[in-house]
C-alpha positions as CSV (number, residue, x, y, z in Angstrom):
1,X,2.3,13.3,-12.3
2,X,1.8,12.4,-8.6
3,X,4.6,13.2,-6.2
4,X,5.2,11.8,-2.8
5,X,3.9,14.3,-0.3
6,X,1.2,15.6,-2.6
7,X,-2.4,15.5,-1.5
8,X,-3.8,12.3,-3.1
9,X,-6.4,13.1,-5.8
10,X,-9.8,12.6,-4.6
11,X,-12.4,10.7,-6.6
12,X,-16.0,9.5,-6.4
13,X,-16.8,6.0,-7.8
14,X,-19.3,3.2,-7.7
15,X,-18.0,0.2,-5.8
16,X,-19.2,-3.2,-4.4
17,X,-20.2,-1.3,-1.2
18,X,-22.1,1.5,-3.1
19,X,-20.7,4.9,-4.1
20,X,-17.8,6.4,-2.1
21,X,-15.9,9.6,-2.1
22,X,-12.4,8.3,-1.3
23,X,-11.2,11.0,1.0
24,X,-14.5,10.7,3.0
25,X,-14.3,7.0,3.1
26,X,-10.6,7.0,4.3
27,X,-11.5,9.2,7.2
28,X,-8.7,9.1,9.9
29,X,-7.3,5.9,8.5
30,X,-4.3,5.1,6.3
31,X,-5.4,3.7,3.0
32,X,-4.1,1.3,0.3
33,X,-5.5,1.4,-3.2
34,X,-4.7,-1.8,-5.3
35,X,-5.4,-1.6,-9.0
36,X,-6.2,-4.7,-11.2
37,X,-6.3,-5.1,-15.0
38,X,-9.7,-6.8,-15.0
39,X,-12.1,-9.3,-13.3
40,X,-11.8,-13.0,-13.5
41,X,-8.1,-13.0,-14.1
42,X,-5.8,-15.5,-12.3
43,X,-3.2,-13.3,-10.7
44,X,-5.7,-10.7,-9.6
45,X,-7.8,-13.4,-7.9
46,X,-4.8,-14.7,-5.9
47,X,-3.9,-11.1,-4.9
48,X,-7.5,-10.1,-3.7
49,X,-7.7,-13.4,-1.8
50,X,-4.5,-12.6,-0.2
51,X,-5.8,-9.2,1.0
52,X,-8.8,-11.0,2.6
53,X,-6.4,-13.2,4.6
54,X,-4.3,-10.3,5.6
55,X,-7.2,-8.0,6.5
56,X,-6.6,-8.4,10.3
57,X,-3.1,-7.2,9.8
58,X,-4.2,-4.1,7.9
59,X,-6.9,-3.4,10.5
60,X,-4.3,-3.7,13.3
61,X,-2.3,-0.9,11.5
62,X,-5.4,1.3,11.0
63,X,-5.3,0.7,7.2
64,X,-8.3,0.5,5.0
65,X,-7.9,-1.3,1.7
66,X,-9.7,-0.8,-1.5
67,X,-9.4,-2.6,-4.9
68,X,-9.9,-1.1,-8.3
69,X,-10.7,-3.2,-11.4
70,X,-11.7,-2.1,-14.9
71,X,-15.0,-3.8,-15.0
72,X,-18.5,-3.1,-13.7
73,X,-19.8,-3.5,-10.2
74,X,-22.1,-6.3,-11.4
75,X,-19.0,-8.1,-12.8
76,X,-17.0,-7.4,-9.4
77,X,-19.8,-8.9,-7.4
78,X,-19.8,-12.2,-9.3
79,X,-16.0,-12.3,-9.2
80,X,-16.1,-11.8,-5.4
81,X,-17.5,-15.3,-5.1
82,X,-14.4,-16.8,-6.8
83,X,-12.0,-14.5,-4.7
84,X,-13.8,-15.7,-1.4
85,X,-13.6,-19.3,-2.5
86,X,-9.8,-19.2,-3.4
87,X,-9.3,-17.4,0.0
88,X,-11.0,-20.4,1.8
89,X,-14.0,-18.3,2.8
90,X,-17.7,-19.2,2.5
91,X,-19.2,-17.6,-0.6
92,X,-22.1,-16.6,1.7
93,X,-19.9,-14.3,3.7
94,X,-19.8,-10.5,2.9
95,X,-16.8,-9.5,0.9
96,X,-14.8,-7.5,3.4
97,X,-13.6,-4.6,1.4
98,X,-14.7,-2.5,-1.6
99,X,-13.7,-2.9,-5.2
100,X,-14.0,0.2,-7.3
101,X,-15.7,0.0,-10.8
102,X,-13.5,1.6,-13.5
103,X,-14.7,0.1,-16.7
104,X,-13.9,3.3,-18.7
105,X,-10.5,3.5,-17.1
106,X,-11.0,7.1,-16.0
107,X,-9.6,6.7,-12.5
108,X,-6.7,4.4,-13.7
109,X,-5.8,7.1,-16.3
110,X,-6.1,9.9,-13.7
111,X,-3.7,8.1,-11.2
112,X,-1.2,7.0,-13.8
113,X,-1.9,3.2,-13.4
114,X,-1.6,2.3,-17.1
115,X,0.7,-0.5,-18.3
116,X,1.1,0.6,-22.0
117,X,3.1,-2.7,-22.8
118,X,0.3,-5.0,-21.8
119,X,-2.8,-5.0,-24.1
120,X,-6.3,-6.5,-23.6
121,X,-8.0,-8.4,-26.4
122,X,-9.3,-5.1,-27.9
123,X,-5.7,-3.7,-28.1
124,X,-6.4,-1.3,-25.1
125,X,-3.6,-0.8,-22.5
126,X,-4.3,-2.8,-19.3
127,X,-4.2,-1.3,-15.8
128,X,-1.0,-2.0,-14.0
129,X,-0.8,-3.5,-10.6
130,X,-0.3,-0.2,-8.6
131,X,-0.1,0.0,-4.9
132,X,-0.8,3.5,-3.6
133,X,-0.4,4.3,0.1
134,X,-2.2,7.3,1.4
135,X,-1.9,8.6,5.0
136,X,-4.7,10.0,7.2
137,X,-3.8,13.5,6.1
138,X,-4.6,12.4,2.6
139,X,-1.0,12.7,1.7
140,X,0.5,10.4,-1.0
141,X,3.1,8.4,0.8
142,X,4.3,5.6,-1.5
143,X,3.8,3.8,-4.9
144,X,4.7,0.5,-6.2
145,X,4.0,-0.2,-9.9
146,X,4.0,-3.8,-10.9
147,X,3.5,-4.8,-14.6
148,X,0.2,-6.7,-15.3
149,X,2.0,-9.9,-15.5
150,X,3.6,-9.8,-12.0
151,X,1.8,-10.4,-8.7
152,X,2.5,-8.2,-5.8
153,X,4.4,-9.1,-2.6
154,X,2.1,-8.5,0.3
155,X,4.7,-9.1,3.0
156,X,6.6,-6.2,1.4
157,X,3.4,-4.1,1.6
158,X,3.0,-4.7,5.3
159,X,6.6,-4.0,5.9
160,X,6.2,-0.7,4.1
161,X,3.4,0.3,6.3
162,X,5.3,-0.6,9.4
163,X,8.2,1.6,8.2
164,X,6.0,4.5,7.3
165,X,4.2,4.5,10.6
166,X,7.3,4.1,12.7
167,X,9.3,6.8,10.9
168,X,6.4,9.2,11.2
169,X,6.8,9.0,15.0
170,X,10.5,8.5,15.5
171,X,13.6,10.1,14.2
172,X,14.8,7.0,12.4
173,X,15.0,5.4,9.0
174,X,14.7,1.8,8.2
175,X,17.6,-0.1,6.5
176,X,17.7,-2.7,3.8
177,X,15.4,-5.8,4.4
178,X,14.3,-4.2,7.8
179,X,11.4,-5.8,9.6
180,X,9.4,-4.5,12.6
181,X,11.7,-5.0,15.7
182,X,15.0,-4.9,13.8
183,X,17.5,-2.1,14.5
184,X,17.0,1.1,12.8
185,X,19.3,4.0,11.6
186,X,19.4,7.4,13.2
187,X,18.5,10.1,10.8
188,X,21.4,12.3,9.6
189,X,19.5,15.3,10.7
190,X,19.8,14.3,14.4
191,X,22.9,16.2,15.8
192,X,25.4,14.4,18.1
193,X,24.3,16.5,21.1
194,X,20.6,15.4,20.5
195,X,21.3,11.6,20.4
196,X,21.0,10.9,24.2
197,X,17.7,12.8,24.5
198,X,16.1,11.1,21.4
199,X,17.6,7.6,21.9
200,X,17.9,6.7,25.6
201,X,18.3,3.1,24.5
202,X,21.6,4.1,23.0
203,X,23.2,4.4,19.6
204,X,26.1,2.5,18.0
205,X,28.3,4.2,15.5
206,X,29.5,1.8,12.8
207,X,33.1,2.4,11.9
208,X,33.7,3.1,8.1
209,X,36.7,3.7,6.0
210,X,35.7,7.2,5.3
211,X,36.0,8.0,9.0
212,X,32.6,9.8,8.9
213,X,30.3,8.8,11.6
214,X,27.1,9.0,9.7
215,X,26.0,5.3,10.0
216,X,24.4,5.2,13.5
217,X,22.3,2.1,14.6
218,X,19.8,2.1,17.3
219,X,17.3,-0.5,18.6
220,X,13.8,-0.2,17.1
221,X,11.9,2.6,19.0
222,X,8.8,1.8,20.9
223,X,6.1,4.2,19.7
């Protein structure tokens, strides 16, 4: 079982951009691996088209994206035409990110991406809609597992990346429904005598019935 903070398992695979070694392909970038049950399916097509539209946002955040679907590269290449069309792109344009071939489900099984409650026409469990975030040190930083029937929220995925990258650099945590630019919470590990040095912009302590001063807000740090 993968645990947050583990080194993400490396794998080699055929993709629509040729064979890749995942760690080598990632290089010094963050990475997001999206898994899909199969090609030419409606929800998957909308998701991968959304990734095309959001690609500038991922690039801005130094994030590489890669899809995985349990069909062959030849099938992926044909499917990419539909995805580009749905995204409003010319079918002649190059598909802007790789899709991994996993027709034997080896990678999906290795990475725990199987949805045992959703079966294909042959009665084989489908691949879940996993979102795995890996940082430039190849550490596993976050996972979201959606059932095969539920499309992903890509605004949330971008919000997650913003939070991870911010909190790697500043001693803050991001509260419920936080978006980039909103106030953050000072980490409990920051002692009172360290606050002024770490947060020159100031900190507001929220009064609580317990009388404990643990809920400390600060403006979003510029990092």
